[in-house]
Backbone bond lengths (Angstrom), bond angles and torsions (degrees), N, CA, C in turn:
res aa  C-N    CA-C-N  psi(-1)  N-CA   C-N-CA  omega(-1)  CA-C   N-CA-C  phi
1 M - - - 1.462 - - 1.535 108.06 -
2 N 1.311 117.54 129.37 1.469 120.66 -179.04 1.516 111.27 -97.88
3 K 1.323 115.18 157.75 1.457 121.31 -176.25 1.516 110.91 -62.42
4 G 1.303 117.33 -36.56 1.488 120.67 179.14 1.505 111.83 -57.59
5 S 1.308 117.65 -39.95 1.444 120.01 -177.24 1.536 110.63 -69.91
6 R 1.302 116.49 -35.14 1.487 120.38 176.77 1.540 109.30 -71.01
7 H 1.314 115.54 -40.29 1.464 120.25 175.66 1.524 110.41 -57.77
8 K 1.307 115.07 -46.47 1.489 119.42 179.74 1.525 111.46 -66.56
9 A 1.363 116.17 -32.68 1.484 118.56 177.45 1.511 109.08 -66.30
10 R 1.327 118.50 -40.25 1.449 120.87 176.34 1.511 112.75 -63.65
11 R 1.335 116.06 -40.42 1.472 121.92 176.33 1.509 110.62 -57.50
12 A 1.327 115.97 -48.95 1.487 119.83 177.95 1.495 112.04 -64.03
13 A 1.333 115.75 -39.27 1.461 120.45 -178.30 1.535 110.47 -64.38
14 V 1.337 117.92 -38.10 1.499 120.42 177.95 1.534 107.71 -57.48
15 Q 1.300 117.16 -46.97 1.456 122.76 -178.59 1.510 111.08 -63.15
16 A 1.337 116.43 -45.75 1.454 120.68 -177.95 1.557 111.26 -67.73
17 L 1.343 115.67 -39.27 1.455 119.30 179.91 1.535 110.56 -71.50
18 Y 1.281 117.66 -32.98 1.490 123.32 174.20 1.552 107.13 -59.30
19 Q 1.287 114.78 -49.52 1.509 119.87 -179.24 1.499 109.06 -62.27
20 W 1.330 118.95 -44.94 1.470 122.16 177.98 1.508 111.33 -59.26
21 H 1.303 118.40 -41.97 1.444 123.08 -179.52 1.525 110.37 -62.80
22 L 1.315 117.18 -42.58 1.467 121.56 -177.07 1.503 114.43 -77.47
23 T 1.370 116.03 -35.96 1.454 118.58 -173.57 1.540 114.74 -103.02
24 Q 1.336 115.57 -19.57 1.481 123.08 -175.44 1.513 111.88 57.42
25 Q 1.339 117.77 26.40 1.446 122.13 174.94 1.557 105.96 -70.22
26 A 1.333 115.65 162.77 1.453 121.26 177.30 1.557 107.06 -64.91
27 P 1.368 116.77 135.05 1.468 118.44 179.98 1.506 114.70 -54.20
28 G 1.360 117.18 -36.34 1.445 120.25 178.18 1.505 113.30 -62.13
29 D 1.357 116.72 -38.59 1.458 121.23 177.78 1.529 111.09 -65.90
30 I 1.322 115.54 -42.48 1.470 120.74 178.38 1.529 109.68 -62.10
31 E 1.331 115.63 -45.53 1.447 120.40 177.46 1.524 111.10 -54.16
32 D 1.332 115.83 -52.14 1.486 120.57 -176.20 1.517 109.92 -59.50
33 H 1.366 116.92 -47.38 1.463 118.85 -179.61 1.544 110.99 -64.94
34 F 1.329 115.26 -39.16 1.475 118.82 -178.10 1.537 110.35 -61.66
35 I 1.334 115.56 -43.99 1.479 120.19 -179.15 1.518 110.43 -65.78
36 L 1.328 117.34 -37.70 1.450 119.81 177.83 1.524 112.24 -67.77
37 D 1.311 116.52 -37.49 1.473 121.72 -172.38 1.527 114.68 -89.93
38 H 1.334 119.15 -12.42 1.446 122.03 -176.06 1.490 112.56 -124.97
39 E 1.320 115.04 148.35 1.491 122.92 173.33 1.523 107.16 -69.09
40 M 1.324 118.15 122.06 1.470 121.03 -178.26 1.504 113.54 -108.45
41 N 1.378 116.52 14.03 1.474 119.60 176.84 1.513 110.46 -62.93
42 G 1.301 116.91 137.09 1.464 120.85 176.92 1.503 114.93 77.00
43 I 1.330 116.75 6.72 1.451 121.48 -179.84 1.512 108.46 -104.40
44 D 1.336 117.58 137.61 1.466 122.84 171.55 1.534 104.26 -74.79
45 V 1.348 114.95 90.53 1.460 121.67 -175.06 1.543 110.36 -64.75
46 E 1.300 117.01 -36.70 1.468 121.32 178.30 1.561 110.47 -59.22
47 Y 1.334 114.29 -43.26 1.499 117.94 -179.02 1.543 109.26 -71.72
48 F 1.317 116.59 -35.50 1.519 119.70 174.97 1.523 108.76 -59.01
49 H 1.326 118.36 -49.53 1.472 123.23 177.77 1.528 110.12 -55.91
50 H 1.295 115.08 -45.87 1.461 121.40 -176.04 1.547 108.71 -59.57
51 L 1.338 117.49 -50.86 1.447 120.96 -178.98 1.544 112.76 -62.67
52 V 1.285 115.88 -43.66 1.467 120.20 -174.64 1.507 111.05 -71.93
53 R 1.318 118.18 -27.71 1.477 119.47 177.47 1.546 111.90 -88.07
54 E 1.316 117.14 -41.96 1.471 120.18 -173.71 1.535 115.08 -77.32
55 I 1.327 118.71 -34.69 1.436 120.02 -178.26 1.557 109.88 -64.22
56 P 1.313 120.87 -45.58 1.464 119.86 176.64 1.562 111.22 -61.57
57 R 1.312 117.59 -34.17 1.457 120.61 179.26 1.529 113.63 -65.09
58 H 1.343 114.00 -29.87 1.467 121.52 -175.04 1.526 112.07 -109.66
59 I 1.332 116.12 16.54 1.468 121.81 -169.48 1.509 113.03 -55.50
60 H 1.315 116.94 -45.07 1.498 119.76 -176.64 1.518 110.87 -65.93
61 E 1.305 115.90 -43.22 1.467 119.84 176.72 1.508 111.95 -63.23
62 L 1.303 117.26 -43.67 1.497 121.03 -179.43 1.562 108.77 -64.46
63 D 1.332 115.76 -46.01 1.437 118.46 -179.51 1.517 112.69 -65.45
64 D 1.349 116.22 -28.58 1.499 119.13 174.41 1.535 111.62 -66.55
65 H 1.300 116.66 -31.81 1.461 119.75 176.18 1.521 113.20 -74.39
66 I 1.344 116.52 -33.04 1.454 122.95 -177.37 1.538 112.79 -81.31
67 S 1.329 115.50 -46.52 1.483 120.76 -170.32 1.532 115.98 -52.41
68 P 1.362 120.23 -40.90 1.441 117.30 -178.45 1.503 116.93 -62.97
69 H 1.335 115.38 -17.19 1.449 120.38 -176.21 1.547 113.33 -100.14
70 L 1.333 116.35 0.74 1.466 121.53 -176.61 1.560 109.69 -84.84
71 D 1.323 113.56 152.98 1.453 118.96 175.29 1.506 109.79 -101.53
72 R 1.333 117.50 13.01 1.462 124.39 -178.65 1.511 108.31 -154.96
73 K 1.287 117.21 171.14 1.473 120.55 175.88 1.539 110.65 -66.62
74 L 1.308 116.53 148.29 1.453 120.75 -179.94 1.520 110.56 -54.22
75 N 1.311 117.33 -40.67 1.454 121.85 -178.86 1.546 113.77 -64.50
76 D 1.346 115.08 -18.62 1.461 119.14 180.00 1.538 114.11 -93.84
77 V 1.348 116.55 -2.09 1.466 120.85 176.27 1.494 108.06 -75.80
78 D 1.331 114.00 138.24 1.500 119.79 177.42 1.551 107.93 -52.30
79 P 1.339 118.44 134.14 1.465 121.03 -176.87 1.583 113.38 -60.55
80 V 1.281 118.04 -33.07 1.469 120.18 177.49 1.557 107.79 -68.84
81 E 1.326 117.30 -48.30 1.434 119.60 179.46 1.522 111.15 -60.27
82 L 1.343 115.36 -39.69 1.450 118.84 178.19 1.520 112.38 -62.56
83 A 1.324 116.50 -40.88 1.470 118.97 175.89 1.544 111.35 -61.02
84 C 1.314 116.84 -39.93 1.484 120.46 177.50 1.514 110.57 -66.06
85 L 1.314 118.19 -41.52 1.463 121.67 177.31 1.501 112.08 -63.35
86 R 1.296 116.95 -40.84 1.467 121.27 -179.13 1.520 111.43 -67.12
87 I 1.331 116.00 -43.30 1.481 120.16 178.05 1.554 109.70 -60.35
88 G 1.338 115.93 -48.71 1.446 120.45 -178.43 1.548 110.97 -62.89
89 T 1.307 117.48 -44.59 1.439 122.06 -179.32 1.546 111.55 -64.52
90 Y 1.336 113.32 -42.18 1.506 119.30 177.42 1.579 109.43 -59.47
91 E 1.324 115.15 -45.92 1.461 116.92 -179.43 1.529 113.07 -67.90
92 F 1.317 115.79 -37.58 1.483 119.26 175.47 1.532 109.30 -55.50
93 E 1.306 116.08 -47.87 1.432 120.85 -172.04 1.552 114.48 -79.04
94 F 1.324 116.17 -41.56 1.464 119.04 -170.35 1.544 114.45 -109.00
95 H 1.321 118.20 -3.48 1.456 120.47 179.22 1.531 110.77 -129.10
96 P 1.324 116.29 71.13 1.489 119.68 -178.91 1.525 112.77 -64.04
97 E 1.319 116.18 -16.02 1.490 118.89 -179.39 1.508 111.86 -75.55
98 I 1.359 117.85 -14.25 1.447 123.10 177.63 1.530 107.38 -94.17
99 P 1.320 119.19 119.04 1.459 120.02 -179.11 1.547 111.07 -60.08
100 Y 1.341 113.43 142.55 1.492 117.77 -176.00 1.516 113.08 -58.68
101 K 1.343 115.94 -32.46 1.492 117.33 179.45 1.523 111.46 -67.44
102 V 1.324 117.01 -34.01 1.430 120.77 176.75 1.519 110.95 -65.77
103 I 1.318 116.12 -43.71 1.479 121.51 179.24 1.543 109.28 -63.07
104 L 1.316 114.86 -47.19 1.485 118.85 179.69 1.533 110.46 -59.60
105 N 1.307 116.72 -49.08 1.483 120.11 -179.55 1.546 111.15 -61.26
106 E 1.318 117.29 -43.71 1.438 119.83 -179.30 1.547 111.35 -62.70
107 S 1.333 115.57 -43.40 1.473 119.90 179.30 1.519 113.41 -63.50
108 V 1.336 114.73 -38.23 1.448 119.26 178.15 1.507 111.58 -68.58
109 E 1.357 115.95 -40.17 1.458 119.50 176.28 1.522 113.09 -62.64
110 L 1.334 116.42 -40.62 1.446 121.07 176.86 1.532 110.76 -62.06
111 A 1.311 116.58 -41.75 1.484 120.04 178.02 1.520 109.93 -66.33
112 K 1.340 119.06 -35.91 1.437 121.77 178.04 1.528 110.18 -63.38
113 T 1.340 113.78 -42.08 1.498 121.03 -176.94 1.516 111.55 -70.27
114 F 1.332 117.08 -46.61 1.458 118.82 -171.18 1.513 116.56 -109.80
115 G 1.311 116.62 -17.09 1.476 120.06 -173.58 1.499 115.23 -89.70
116 A 1.311 114.96 -175.49 1.474 121.03 178.18 1.525 108.73 -69.08
117 E 1.326 114.54 170.95 1.467 121.04 -171.70 1.534 114.54 -51.46
118 H 1.320 118.05 -44.41 1.466 120.97 -177.70 1.500 109.55 -111.39
119 G 1.303 120.18 13.26 1.474 123.83 -178.42 1.505 112.92 -59.51
120 H 1.333 117.69 -33.27 1.437 122.02 -178.74 1.545 111.45 -62.27
121 K 1.336 116.24 -32.74 1.455 119.98 -179.90 1.551 109.91 -69.41
122 Y 1.332 114.73 -39.01 1.463 119.95 175.78 1.535 112.07 -62.72
123 V 1.346 114.76 -49.14 1.445 121.72 177.76 1.522 110.34 -57.14
124 N 1.300 117.86 -44.19 1.482 121.94 179.68 1.515 109.20 -62.41
125 A 1.279 120.57 -47.85 1.458 124.29 -177.76 1.520 111.74 -61.44
126 I 1.312 116.25 -44.48 1.467 119.79 -177.50 1.534 110.03 -70.78
127 L 1.312 116.97 -45.59 1.457 119.10 -175.67 1.537 110.24 -69.51
128 D 1.318 117.44 -28.18 1.476 120.27 174.22 1.504 110.38 -59.68
129 K 1.326 116.57 -42.96 1.462 121.65 179.50 1.534 110.91 -70.90
130 V 1.348 117.77 -39.86 1.441 121.32 176.99 1.512 110.43 -60.84
131 A 1.340 115.29 -45.28 1.490 120.24 -179.72 1.554 110.48 -61.62
132 A 1.331 116.51 -37.73 1.442 117.88 179.40 1.509 112.85 -59.23
133 G 1.332 117.06 -28.36 1.416 121.32 177.78 1.546 112.48 -85.51
134 L 1.348 116.53 -46.19 1.453 120.47 -174.73 1.523 113.99 -84.76
135 R 1.311 117.74 -24.77 1.458 120.41 -176.77 1.510 111.15 -126.42
136 A 1.294 118.26 36.02 1.482 123.40 -173.88 1.559 109.88 -55.98
137 N 1.352 117.19 -46.22 1.475 117.19 -177.89 1.514 113.65 -65.34
138 E 1.341 115.36 -38.53 1.471 119.07 179.09 1.528 110.66 -65.07
139 I 1.332 115.88 -42.32 1.472 121.29 -179.26 1.525 110.15 -65.44
140 K 1.330 116.30 -42.18 1.447 120.67 178.68 1.537 111.18 -62.40
141 A 1.296 115.31 -43.29 1.475 120.70 178.64 1.549 111.13 -63.30
142 A 1.309 117.71 -39.42 1.433 122.59 179.75 1.516 110.87 -66.75
143 H 1.331 117.12 -40.81 1.467 121.69 178.05 1.525 110.84 -69.79
144 S 1.292 118.67 -35.91 1.458 121.87 178.00 1.542 111.53 -67.21
145 A 1.305 114.73 -37.24 1.466 119.82 179.12 1.519 114.75 -73.45
146 A 1.343 115.25 -21.70 1.470 120.08 -177.13 1.523 113.69 -75.64
């Protein structure tokens, strides 16, 4: 599995989770429509499925990690930025095999691609704080090695 295919899976997942957030359709329905409507070549489709199914299942837990670091109510966060925050937070918590810096960089890139002009800075600041809680040992080890 190459990094590009995972990156593309995250890109597709941002779009699908954005749609889920706005429509509240079942994640499986959104997945099915998304795959029919989009070119999925070069995408890690299994990882796309994983993100689109698991993030809604863990939404309350993920939002509980995100909310304390926000400067506004969760409902007032831009839906694209929220999708990026949820993907990053999900990966911090449930994918310890992915280095936190990779997750942070991927989430910031997604926000640059799909979010508002300065949305990536907001995503970076919030996920930095989320990572400090969920990946404290990894961050400490990285700083000690530097």
